[in-house]
C-alpha positions as protocol buffer text, in pm:
chain_id: "A"
residue {
  index: 1
  type: MET
  ca { x: -3 y: 0 z: 0 }
}
residue {
  index: 2
  type: ASN
  ca { x: 154 y: 335 z: -105 }
}
residue {
  index: 3
  type: THR
  ca { x: 190 y: 634 z: 132 }
}
residue {
  index: 4
  type: ARG
  ca { x: -90 y: 830 z: -35 }
}
residue {
  index: 5
  type: MET
  ca { x: -345 y: 553 z: 14 }
}
residue {
  index: 6
  type: LEU
  ca { x: -236 y: 499 z: 373 }
}
residue {
  index: 7
  type: ARG
  ca { x: -298 y: 870 z: 458 }
}
residue {
  index: 8
  type: ILE
  ca { x: -641 y: 857 z: 297 }
}
residue {
  index: 9
  type: LEU
  ca { x: -734 y: 555 z: 509 }
}
residue {
  index: 10
  type: TRP
  ca { x: -615 y: 716 z: 827 }
}
residue {
  index: 11
  type: ALA
  ca { x: -797 y: 1036 z: 755 }
}
residue {
  index: 12
  type: GLY
  ca { x: -1118 y: 840 z: 695 }
}
residue {
  index: 13
  type: LEU
  ca { x: -1067 y: 659 z: 1023 }
}
residue {
  index: 14
  type: PHE
  ca { x: -1024 y: 986 z: 1215 }
}
residue {
  index: 15
  type: LEU
  ca { x: -1340 y: 1129 z: 1058 }
}
residue {
  index: 16
  type: VAL
  ca { x: -1536 y: 822 z: 1160 }
}
residue {
  index: 17
  type: LEU
  ca { x: -1400 y: 834 z: 1521 }
}
residue {
  index: 18
  type: GLY
  ca { x: -1466 y: 1207 z: 1545 }
}
residue {
  index: 19
  type: PHE
  ca { x: -1819 y: 1161 z: 1418 }
}
residue {
  index: 20
  type: CYS
  ca { x: -1885 y: 885 z: 1674 }
}
residue {
  index: 21
  type: ALA
  ca { x: -1743 y: 1093 z: 1957 }
}
residue {
  index: 22
  type: LYS
  ca { x: -1959 y: 1389 z: 1858 }
}
residue {
  index: 23
  type: GLU
  ca { x: -2272 y: 1169 z: 1843 }
}
residue {
  index: 24
  type: ALA
  ca { x: -2195 y: 1020 z: 2183 }
}
residue {
  index: 25
  type: PHE
  ca { x: -2160 y: 1367 z: 2335 }
}
residue {
  index: 26
  type: ALA
  ca { x: -2473 y: 1491 z: 2166 }
}
residue {
  index: 27
  type: SER
  ca { x: -2684 y: 1195 z: 2270 }
}
residue {
  index: 28
  type: GLU
  ca { x: -2570 y: 1192 z: 2636 }
}
residue {
  index: 29
  type: ASP
  ca { x: -2534 y: 1565 z: 2719 }
}
residue {
  index: 30
  type: THR
  ca { x: -2697 y: 1804 z: 2469 }
}
residue {
  index: 31
  type: PRO
  ca { x: -3059 y: 1676 z: 2482 }
}
residue {
  index: 32
  type: GLY
  ca { x: -3058 y: 1701 z: 2863 }
}
residue {
  index: 33
  type: CYS
  ca { x: -2931 y: 2063 z: 2853 }
}
residue {
  index: 34
  type: ARG
  ca { x: -3167 y: 2208 z: 2594 }
}
residue {
  index: 35
  type: PRO
  ca { x: -3292 y: 2532 z: 2741 }
}
residue {
  index: 36
  type: GLU
  ca { x: -3650 y: 2460 z: 2646 }
}
residue {
  index: 37
  type: ARG
  ca { x: -3662 y: 2157 z: 2863 }
}
residue {
  index: 38
  type: TYR
  ca { x: -3809 y: 2207 z: 3207 }
}
residue {
  index: 39
  type: ALA
  ca { x: -3953 y: 2546 z: 3096 }
}
residue {
  index: 40
  type: LYS
  ca { x: -4268 y: 2497 z: 3307 }
}
residue {
  index: 41
  type: GLU
  ca { x: -4062 y: 2394 z: 3610 }
}
residue {
  index: 42
  type: ARG
  ca { x: -3843 y: 2697 z: 3569 }
}
residue {
  index: 43
  type: GLU
  ca { x: -4134 y: 2934 z: 3556 }
}
residue {
  index: 44
  type: LYS
  ca { x: -4291 y: 2768 z: 3865 }
}
residue {
  index: 45
  type: MET
  ca { x: -3960 y: 2806 z: 4049 }
}
residue {
  index: 46
  type: VAL
  ca { x: -3957 y: 3178 z: 3979 }
}
residue {
  index: 47
  type: ARG
  ca { x: -4315 y: 3229 z: 4067 }
}
residue {
  index: 48
  type: GLU
  ca { x: -4346 y: 3011 z: 4379 }
}
residue {
  index: 49
  type: GLN
  ca { x: -4001 y: 3011 z: 4532 }
}
residue {
  index: 50
  type: ILE
  ca { x: -3861 y: 3354 z: 4436 }
}
residue {
  index: 51
  type: GLN
  ca { x: -4135 y: 3610 z: 4375 }
}
residue {
  index: 52
  type: ALA
  ca { x: -4346 y: 3456 z: 4650 }
}
residue {
  index: 53
  type: ARG
  ca { x: -4068 y: 3524 z: 4900 }
}
residue {
  index: 54
  type: GLY
  ca { x: -4033 y: 3889 z: 4803 }
}
residue {
  index: 55
  type: VAL
  ca { x: -3772 y: 3917 z: 4519 }
}
residue {
  index: 56
  type: LYS
  ca { x: -3913 y: 4194 z: 4298 }
}
residue {
  index: 57
  type: ASP
  ca { x: -3636 y: 4310 z: 4069 }
}
residue {
  index: 58
  type: GLY
  ca { x: -3761 y: 4243 z: 3717 }
}
residue {
  index: 59
  type: SER
  ca { x: -3412 y: 4203 z: 3568 }
}
residue {
  index: 60
  type: VAL
  ca { x: -3326 y: 3947 z: 3828 }
}
residue {
  index: 61
  type: LEU
  ca { x: -3651 y: 3753 z: 3770 }
}
residue {
  index: 62
  type: ARG
  ca { x: -3584 y: 3755 z: 3391 }
}
residue {
  index: 63
  type: ALA
  ca { x: -3227 y: 3622 z: 3449 }
}
residue {
  index: 64
  type: MET
  ca { x: -3360 y: 3346 z: 3671 }
}
residue {
  index: 65
  type: ARG
  ca { x: -3615 y: 3251 z: 3404 }
}
residue {
  index: 66
  type: GLY
  ca { x: -3354 y: 3270 z: 3132 }
}
residue {
  index: 67
  type: VAL
  ca { x: -3077 y: 3041 z: 3272 }
}
residue {
  index: 68
  type: ALA
  ca { x: -3128 y: 2672 z: 3225 }
}
residue {
  index: 69
  type: ARG
  ca { x: -3049 y: 2556 z: 3577 }
}
residue {
  index: 70
  type: HIS
  ca { x: -3076 y: 2189 z: 3484 }
}
residue {
  index: 71
  type: CYS
  ca { x: -2761 y: 2232 z: 3272 }
}
residue {
  index: 72
  type: PHE
  ca { x: -2563 y: 2313 z: 3586 }
}
residue {
  index: 73
  type: VAL
  ca { x: -2637 y: 2002 z: 3794 }
}
residue {
  index: 74
  type: PRO
  ca { x: -2515 y: 1643 z: 3756 }
}
residue {
  index: 75
  type: GLY
  ca { x: -2731 y: 1422 z: 3538 }
}
residue {
  index: 76
  type: GLU
  ca { x: -2871 y: 1220 z: 3824 }
}
residue {
  index: 77
  type: TYR
  ca { x: -3014 y: 1534 z: 3991 }
}
residue {
  index: 78
  type: ARG
  ca { x: -3143 y: 1694 z: 3679 }
}
residue {
  index: 79
  type: ASP
  ca { x: -3509 y: 1628 z: 3760 }
}
residue {
  index: 80
  type: GLU
  ca { x: -3448 y: 1811 z: 4088 }
}
residue {
  index: 81
  type: ALA
  ca { x: -3284 y: 2119 z: 3934 }
}
residue {
  index: 82
  type: TYR
  ca { x: -3580 y: 2348 z: 3996 }
}
residue {
  index: 83
  type: ASP
  ca { x: -3669 y: 2211 z: 4344 }
}
residue {
  index: 84
  type: ASP
  ca { x: -3646 y: 2434 z: 4654 }
}
residue {
  index: 85
  type: HIS
  ca { x: -3310 y: 2305 z: 4795 }
}
residue {
  index: 86
  type: PRO
  ca { x: -2939 y: 2304 z: 4724 }
}
residue {
  index: 87
  type: ILE
  ca { x: -2794 y: 2019 z: 4510 }
}
residue {
  index: 88
  type: PRO
  ca { x: -2464 y: 1841 z: 4528 }
}
residue {
  index: 89
  type: ILE
  ca { x: -2221 y: 1907 z: 4238 }
}
residue {
  index: 90
  type: GLY
  ca { x: -1922 y: 1711 z: 4351 }
}
residue {
  index: 91
  type: GLN
  ca { x: -1601 y: 1792 z: 4538 }
}
residue {
  index: 92
  type: GLY
  ca { x: -1806 y: 1851 z: 4854 }
}
residue {
  index: 93
  type: GLN
  ca { x: -1976 y: 2152 z: 4695 }
}
residue {
  index: 94
  type: THR
  ca { x: -2339 y: 2242 z: 4613 }
}
residue {
  index: 95
  type: ILE
  ca { x: -2541 y: 2461 z: 4384 }
}
residue {
  index: 96
  type: SER
  ca { x: -2740 y: 2699 z: 4606 }
}
residue {
  index: 97
  type: GLN
  ca { x: -3111 y: 2701 z: 4656 }
}
residue {
  index: 98
  type: PRO
  ca { x: -3276 y: 2903 z: 4369 }
}
residue {
  index: 99
  type: TYR
  ca { x: -3424 y: 3164 z: 4611 }
}
residue {
  index: 100
  type: ILE
  ca { x: -3079 y: 3229 z: 4770 }
}
residue {
  index: 101
  type: VAL
  ca { x: -2921 y: 3280 z: 4424 }
}
residue {
  index: 102
  type: ALA
  ca { x: -3197 y: 3531 z: 4329 }
}
residue {
  index: 103
  type: LEU
  ca { x: -3186 y: 3712 z: 4666 }
}
residue {
  index: 104
  type: MET
  ca { x: -2809 y: 3756 z: 4670 }
}
residue {
  index: 105
  type: THR
  ca { x: -2827 y: 3882 z: 4315 }
}
residue {
  index: 106
  type: GLU
  ca { x: -3101 y: 4131 z: 4394 }
}
residue {
  index: 107
  type: LEU
  ca { x: -2912 y: 4263 z: 4699 }
}
residue {
  index: 108
  type: LEU
  ca { x: -2622 y: 4366 z: 4479 }
}
residue {
  index: 109
  type: GLN
  ca { x: -2841 y: 4613 z: 4284 }
}
residue {
  index: 110
  type: LEU
  ca { x: -2652 y: 4541 z: 3960 }
}
residue {
  index: 111
  type: LYS
  ca { x: -2632 y: 4763 z: 3655 }
}
residue {
  index: 112
  type: PRO
  ca { x: -2572 y: 4656 z: 3294 }
}
residue {
  index: 113
  type: GLY
  ca { x: -2214 y: 4786 z: 3269 }
}
residue {
  index: 114
  type: ASP
  ca { x: -2097 y: 4652 z: 3608 }
}
residue {
  index: 115
  type: ARG
  ca { x: -1793 y: 4430 z: 3665 }
}
residue {
  index: 116
  type: VAL
  ca { x: -1871 y: 4160 z: 3921 }
}
residue {
  index: 117
  type: LEU
  ca { x: -1642 y: 3927 z: 4116 }
}
residue {
  index: 118
  type: GLU
  ca { x: -1778 y: 3591 z: 4228 }
}
residue {
  index: 119
  type: ILE
  ca { x: -1595 y: 3379 z: 4476 }
}
residue {
  index: 120
  type: GLY
  ca { x: -1691 y: 3011 z: 4446 }
}
residue {
  index: 121
  type: THR
  ca { x: -1775 y: 2928 z: 4083 }
}
residue {
  index: 122
  type: GLY
  ca { x: -1908 y: 2582 z: 4161 }
}
residue {
  index: 123
  type: SER
  ca { x: -2098 y: 2455 z: 3862 }
}
residue {
  index: 124
  type: GLY
  ca { x: -2116 y: 2810 z: 3710 }
}
residue {
  index: 125
  type: TYR
  ca { x: -2483 y: 2868 z: 3764 }
}
residue {
  index: 126
  type: GLN
  ca { x: -2453 y: 3190 z: 3972 }
}
residue {
  index: 127
  type: ALA
  ca { x: -2204 y: 3323 z: 3717 }
}
residue {
  index: 128
  type: ALA
  ca { x: -2455 y: 3246 z: 3440 }
}
residue {
  index: 129
  type: VAL
  ca { x: -2727 y: 3441 z: 3617 }
}
residue {
  index: 130
  type: LEU
  ca { x: -2491 y: 3736 z: 3677 }
}
residue {
  index: 131
  type: ALA
  ca { x: -2380 y: 3728 z: 3307 }
}
residue {
  index: 132
  type: GLY
  ca { x: -2724 y: 3826 z: 3189 }
}
residue {
  index: 133
  type: LEU
  ca { x: -2723 y: 4133 z: 3408 }
}
residue {
  index: 134
  type: VAL
  ca { x: -2376 y: 4289 z: 3388 }
}
residue {
  index: 135
  type: GLY
  ca { x: -2093 y: 4361 z: 3149 }
}
residue {
  index: 136
  type: ARG
  ca { x: -1819 y: 4124 z: 3293 }
}
residue {
  index: 137
  type: VAL
  ca { x: -1812 y: 3850 z: 3549 }
}
residue {
  index: 138
  type: PHE
  ca { x: -1489 y: 3721 z: 3698 }
}
residue {
  index: 139
  type: THR
  ca { x: -1525 y: 3407 z: 3900 }
}
residue {
  index: 140
  type: VAL
  ca { x: -1275 y: 3219 z: 4118 }
}
residue {
  index: 141
  type: GLU
  ca { x: -1297 y: 2852 z: 4211 }
}
residue {
  index: 142
  type: ILE
  ca { x: -1052 y: 2674 z: 4440 }
}
residue {
  index: 143
  type: SER
  ca { x: -1127 y: 2323 z: 4312 }
}
residue {
  index: 144
  type: PRO
  ca { x: -928 y: 2255 z: 3991 }
}
residue {
  index: 145
  type: ALA
  ca { x: -1184 y: 1999 z: 3876 }
}
residue {
  index: 146
  type: LEU
  ca { x: -1488 y: 2232 z: 3931 }
}
residue {
  index: 147
  type: ALA
  ca { x: -1307 y: 2525 z: 3773 }
}
residue {
  index: 148
  type: GLN
  ca { x: -1219 y: 2331 z: 3461 }
}
residue {
  index: 149
  type: GLU
  ca { x: -1574 y: 2184 z: 3436 }
}
residue {
  index: 150
  type: ALA
  ca { x: -1742 y: 2514 z: 3491 }
}
residue {
  index: 151
  type: GLY
  ca { x: -1530 y: 2694 z: 3237 }
}
residue {
  index: 152
  type: ALA
  ca { x: -1598 y: 2431 z: 2979 }
}
residue {
  index: 153
  type: ARG
  ca { x: -1974 y: 2424 z: 3056 }
}
residue {
  index: 154
  type: LEU
  ca { x: -2014 y: 2807 z: 3036 }
}
residue {
  index: 155
  type: LYS
  ca { x: -1823 y: 2814 z: 2713 }
}
residue {
  index: 156
  type: SER
  ca { x: -2031 y: 2540 z: 2563 }
}
residue {
  index: 157
  type: LEU
  ca { x: -2352 y: 2716 z: 2662 }
}
residue {
  index: 158
  type: GLY
  ca { x: -2237 y: 3038 z: 2481 }
}
residue {
  index: 159
  type: TYR
  ca { x: -2146 y: 3264 z: 2778 }
}
residue {
  index: 160
  type: LYS
  ca { x: -1880 y: 3505 z: 2654 }
}
residue {
  index: 161
  type: ASN
  ca { x: -1862 y: 3764 z: 2927 }
}
residue {
  index: 162
  type: ILE
  ca { x: -1741 y: 3526 z: 3200 }
}
residue {
  index: 163
  type: ARG
  ca { x: -1387 y: 3457 z: 3300 }
}
residue {
  index: 164
  type: VAL
  ca { x: -1321 y: 3153 z: 3521 }
}
residue {
  index: 165
  type: ARG
  ca { x: -998 y: 3118 z: 3730 }
}
residue {
  index: 166
  type: ARG
  ca { x: -873 y: 2843 z: 3951 }
}
residue {
  index: 167
  type: GLY
  ca { x: -737 y: 3006 z: 4269 }
}
residue {
  index: 168
  type: ASP
  ca { x: -785 y: 3098 z: 4639 }
}
residue {
  index: 169
  type: GLY
  ca { x: -1089 y: 3316 z: 4662 }
}
residue {
  index: 170
  type: TYR
  ca { x: -969 y: 3476 z: 4983 }
}
residue {
  index: 171
  type: LEU
  ca { x: -726 y: 3675 z: 4762 }
}
residue {
  index: 172
  type: GLY
  ca { x: -997 y: 3781 z: 4518 }
}
residue {
  index: 173
  type: TRP
  ca { x: -875 y: 3872 z: 4160 }
}
residue {
  index: 174
  type: ASN
  ca { x: -674 y: 4181 z: 4212 }
}
residue {
  index: 175
  type: GLU
  ca { x: -567 y: 4211 z: 3843 }
}
residue {
  index: 176
  type: HIS
  ca { x: -923 y: 4304 z: 3749 }
}
residue {
  index: 177
  type: ALA
  ca { x: -1018 y: 4515 z: 4056 }
}
residue {
  index: 178
  type: PRO
  ca { x: -1194 y: 4728 z: 4152 }
}
residue {
  index: 179
  type: PHE
  ca { x: -1526 y: 4562 z: 4122 }
}
residue {
  index: 180
  type: ASP
  ca { x: -1872 y: 4718 z: 4126 }
}
residue {
  index: 181
  type: ALA
  ca { x: -2001 y: 4414 z: 4322 }
}
residue {
  index: 182
  type: ILE
  ca { x: -1867 y: 4102 z: 4484 }
}
residue {
  index: 183
  type: ILE
  ca { x: -2066 y: 3786 z: 4557 }
}
residue {
  index: 184
  type: VAL
  ca { x: -1934 y: 3508 z: 4779 }
}
residue {
  index: 185
  type: THR
  ca { x: -2091 y: 3161 z: 4776 }
}
residue {
  index: 186
  type: ALA
  ca { x: -1911 y: 2996 z: 5060 }
}
residue {
  index: 187
  type: ALA
  ca { x: -1894 y: 3098 z: 5424 }
}
residue {
  index: 188
  type: PRO
  ca { x: -1567 y: 3232 z: 5579 }
}
residue {
  index: 189
  type: ARG
  ca { x: -1548 y: 3302 z: 5955 }
}
residue {
  index: 190
  type: GLU
  ca { x: -1457 y: 3658 z: 5876 }
}
residue {
  index: 191
  type: ILE
  ca { x: -1480 y: 3880 z: 5578 }
}
residue {
  index: 192
  type: PRO
  ca { x: -1154 y: 3852 z: 5376 }
}
residue {
  index: 193
  type: PRO
  ca { x: -975 y: 4193 z: 5375 }
}
residue {
  index: 194
  type: PRO
  ca { x: -854 y: 4157 z: 5017 }
}
residue {
  index: 195
  type: LEU
  ca { x: -1217 y: 4144 z: 4906 }
}
residue {
  index: 196
  type: LEU
  ca { x: -1303 y: 4458 z: 5088 }
}
residue {
  index: 197
  type: GLN
  ca { x: -1006 y: 4633 z: 4925 }
}
residue {
  index: 198
  type: GLN
  ca { x: -1109 y: 4521 z: 4577 }
}
residue {
  index: 199
  type: LEU
  ca { x: -1466 y: 4648 z: 4612 }
}
residue {
  index: 200
  type: LYS
  ca { x: -1510 y: 4981 z: 4438 }
}
residue {
  index: 201
  type: PRO
  ca { x: -1624 y: 5277 z: 4652 }
}
residue {
  index: 202
  type: GLY
  ca { x: -2005 y: 5278 z: 4616 }
}
residue {
  index: 203
  type: GLY
  ca { x: -2003 y: 4905 z: 4553 }
}
residue {
  index: 204
  type: ARG
  ca { x: -2176 y: 4620 z: 4733 }
}
residue {
  index: 205
  type: MET
  ca { x: -2073 y: 4277 z: 4852 }
}
residue {
  index: 206
  type: CYS
  ca { x: -2305 y: 3982 z: 4949 }
}
residue {
  index: 207
  type: ILE
  ca { x: -2139 y: 3717 z: 5161 }
}
residue {
  index: 208
  type: PRO
  ca { x: -2238 y: 3455 z: 5412 }
}
residue {
  index: 209
  type: VAL
  ca { x: -2033 y: 3481 z: 5732 }
}
residue {
  index: 210
  type: GLY
  ca { x: -1980 y: 3225 z: 6005 }
}
residue {
  index: 211
  type: GLY
  ca { x: -1795 y: 2907 z: 6087 }
}
residue {
  index: 212
  type: ARG
  ca { x: -1890 y: 2550 z: 6002 }
}
residue {
  index: 213
  type: TYR
  ca { x: -2068 y: 2497 z: 6338 }
}
residue {
  index: 214
  type: GLN
  ca { x: -2192 y: 2857 z: 6389 }
}
residue {
  index: 215
  type: VAL
  ca { x: -2503 y: 3028 z: 6265 }
}
residue {
  index: 216
  type: GLN
  ca { x: -2410 y: 3189 z: 5941 }
}
residue {
  index: 217
  type: GLN
  ca { x: -2552 y: 3524 z: 5844 }
}
residue {
  index: 218
  type: LEU
  ca { x: -2605 y: 3639 z: 5488 }
}
residue {
  index: 219
  type: THR
  ca { x: -2440 y: 3980 z: 5511 }
}
residue {
  index: 220
  type: LEU
  ca { x: -2472 y: 4283 z: 5282 }
}
residue {
  index: 221
  type: ILE
  ca { x: -2163 y: 4510 z: 5282 }
}
residue {
  index: 222
  type: GLU
  ca { x: -2176 y: 4855 z: 5129 }
}
residue {
  index: 223
  type: LYS
  ca { x: -1857 y: 5055 z: 5066 }
}
residue {
  index: 224
  type: GLY
  ca { x: -1908 y: 5429 z: 5084 }
}
residue {
  index: 225
  type: ARG
  ca { x: -1760 y: 5684 z: 4842 }
}
residue {
  index: 226
  type: ASP
  ca { x: -1515 y: 5774 z: 5120 }
}
residue {
  index: 227
  type: GLY
  ca { x: -1413 y: 5408 z: 5162 }
}
residue {
  index: 228
  type: SER
  ca { x: -1615 y: 5356 z: 5481 }
}
residue {
  index: 229
  type: ILE
  ca { x: -1771 y: 5014 z: 5533 }
}
residue {
  index: 230
  type: SER
  ca { x: -2125 y: 4940 z: 5661 }
}
residue {
  index: 231
  type: LYS
  ca { x: -2262 y: 4587 z: 5717 }
}
residue {
  index: 232
  type: ARG
  ca { x: -2620 y: 4448 z: 5751 }
}
residue {
  index: 233
  type: ALA
  ca { x: -2717 y: 4099 z: 5839 }
}
residue {
  index: 234
  type: VAL
  ca { x: -3003 y: 3989 z: 5601 }
}
residue {
  index: 235
  type: LEU
  ca { x: -3094 y: 3644 z: 5718 }
}
residue {
  index: 236
  type: PRO
  ca { x: -2953 y: 3320 z: 5863 }
}
residue {
  index: 237
  type: VAL
  ca { x: -2820 y: 3080 z: 5601 }
}
residue {
  index: 238
  type: ARG
  ca { x: -2617 y: 2755 z: 5560 }
}
residue {
  index: 239
  type: PHE
  ca { x: -2331 y: 2752 z: 5299 }
}
residue {
  index: 240
  type: VAL
  ca { x: -2041 y: 2526 z: 5258 }
}
residue {
  index: 241
  type: PRO
  ca { x: -1722 y: 2640 z: 5441 }
}
residue {
  index: 242
  type: PHE
  ca { x: -1489 y: 2886 z: 5271 }
}
residue {
  index: 243
  type: LEU
  ca { x: -1175 y: 2694 z: 5168 }
}
residue {
  index: 244
  type: GLY
  ca { x: -825 y: 2820 z: 5101 }
}
residue {
  index: 245
  type: GLU
  ca { x: -481 y: 2875 z: 5242 }
}
residue {
  index: 246
  type: HIS
  ca { x: -606 y: 3147 z: 5475 }
}
């Protein structure tokens, strides 16, 4: 067999293998993540879990309706994606209860041109909600596996204004500071000073605060134009512990 014929055969083999791999991916993953799936469940989630509890911001409600939450949970939990509870996503982490996602987002009072820092990417769901409301989202995840998976997932779903980084969230993301808003989805014992420094004057931070065995308080922090800091406890919550070197 001459060299030219051998190359043609190898090329054909690669095309077949590539087609098979594409078909396997499409049949296993794509149908389950079509945005139109679970549309009724998503609307019911917004109406009964979020609006009924007092979230009123129309842009937040639209964002919650627009993000296919079932694409951000493991396949075995897909039918629970719109239920009123957190869901495990691996690595000891969870995707937060829909109401908490919406409430924290509303508390930030976001504007279309804002730059937002998220600490705790998880599956990427909160970042996807934010992406529909602001100009840029920068999100930090300490788990290498979750960071890689979330980055790939968000890219495959077409989100172009989100940057994912694997790192210690305690340190924030100083290269892109200051941020108009910061949202933290894991609970530290105390508010990390680097995050306060990276918050723009006039900005807001929403963060759960409290140790593993303590009552955690969802806390809203506002930074005055003069750099002064004010804090307000919103409600008791339960988040996974904040992880990192510090």
